[in-house]
matplotlib code that plots the C-alpha trace (Angstrom):
import matplotlib.pyplot as plt

x = [-104.9, -106.7, -109.0, -112.1, -111.5, -114.0, -114.2, -112.5, -109.0, -109.9, -111.7, -108.7, -106.5, -108.8, -108.9, -105.1, -105.6, -102.0, -100.8, -103.6, -103.0, -99.3, -100.1, -102.9, -100.8, -97.8, -100.1, -101.3, -97.8, -96.6, -99.7, -99.3, -95.6, -96.4, -99.1, -96.8, -94.0, -96.4, -98.3, -95.8, -92.2, -92.3, -94.3, -91.9, -94.0, -95.6, -96.8, -97.6, -95.3, -94.0, -95.4, -98.9, -98.1, -96.4, -99.5, -101.8, -99.6, -99.8, -103.6, -103.8, -101.5, -103.6, -106.9, -105.7, -104.1, -107.2, -109.3, -107.0, -107.0, -110.8, -111.0, -108.4, -110.2, -113.6, -112.1, -110.6, -113.9, -115.7, -113.3, -113.6, -117.4, -117.3, -115.1, -117.6, -120.6]
y = [-167.2, -169.5, -172.2, -170.6, -167.1, -165.8, -162.8, -161.4, -162.3, -166.0, -165.9, -164.5, -167.1, -169.9, -168.7, -168.3, -164.8, -163.7, -166.6, -166.4, -162.6, -163.3, -166.0, -164.0, -160.8, -162.9, -164.4, -160.9, -159.6, -162.6, -162.5, -158.7, -159.1, -161.7, -159.5, -156.4, -158.3, -159.8, -156.7, -153.8, -155.0, -157.6, -155.5, -152.6, -150.0, -148.1, -144.6, -143.5, -142.8, -145.8, -144.1, -144.9, -148.5, -148.7, -147.2, -149.6, -152.5, -151.5, -151.2, -154.6, -156.3, -154.9, -155.9, -159.4, -159.8, -158.8, -161.1, -164.1, -163.4, -163.4, -166.6, -168.3, -167.1, -168.3, -171.7, -172.0, -171.0, -173.6, -176.3, -175.3, -175.4, -178.9, -180.1, -178.8, -180.5]
z = [-30.5, -28.2, -29.6, -28.0, -29.3, -31.9, -34.2, -37.3, -36.2, -35.8, -39.2, -40.9, -39.3, -40.2, -43.8, -43.9, -45.3, -45.2, -47.2, -49.7, -50.2, -50.8, -53.4, -55.0, -55.5, -56.7, -59.3, -60.3, -60.7, -62.8, -65.1, -65.5, -66.3, -69.0, -70.5, -70.4, -72.2, -74.8, -75.6, -75.0, -75.1, -77.9, -80.4, -79.8, -81.7, -78.8, -79.5, -76.0, -73.0, -71.1, -67.9, -69.2, -69.7, -66.3, -64.6, -66.5, -65.5, -61.8, -62.0, -63.7, -61.2, -58.2, -59.8, -60.7, -57.3, -55.5, -57.7, -57.1, -53.4, -53.2, -55.2, -52.9, -49.8, -51.2, -52.0, -48.5, -46.9, -49.0, -47.9, -44.3, -44.5, -46.0, -43.1, -40.6, -42.2]

ax = plt.figure().add_subplot(projection="3d")
ax.plot(x, y, z, "-o")
ax.set_aspect("equal")
plt.show()
């Protein structure tokens, strides 16, 4: 993109949204895997179907990934605003 271009594409590029999304969702998956192992695999005595736990793990990974991405984007936006002032 050119330096003078404006709009959503330029904003996403300035915030480095692709990298932050990758990092955010990687964090979500890693934290979810740790929680899954600690609360489901290690205790061993699960009374419900593993499908329920897999679905719950997916939802948790997506939620944590989204939250981590939003926090990373907010931090990047804060840093960029401080550079401009």
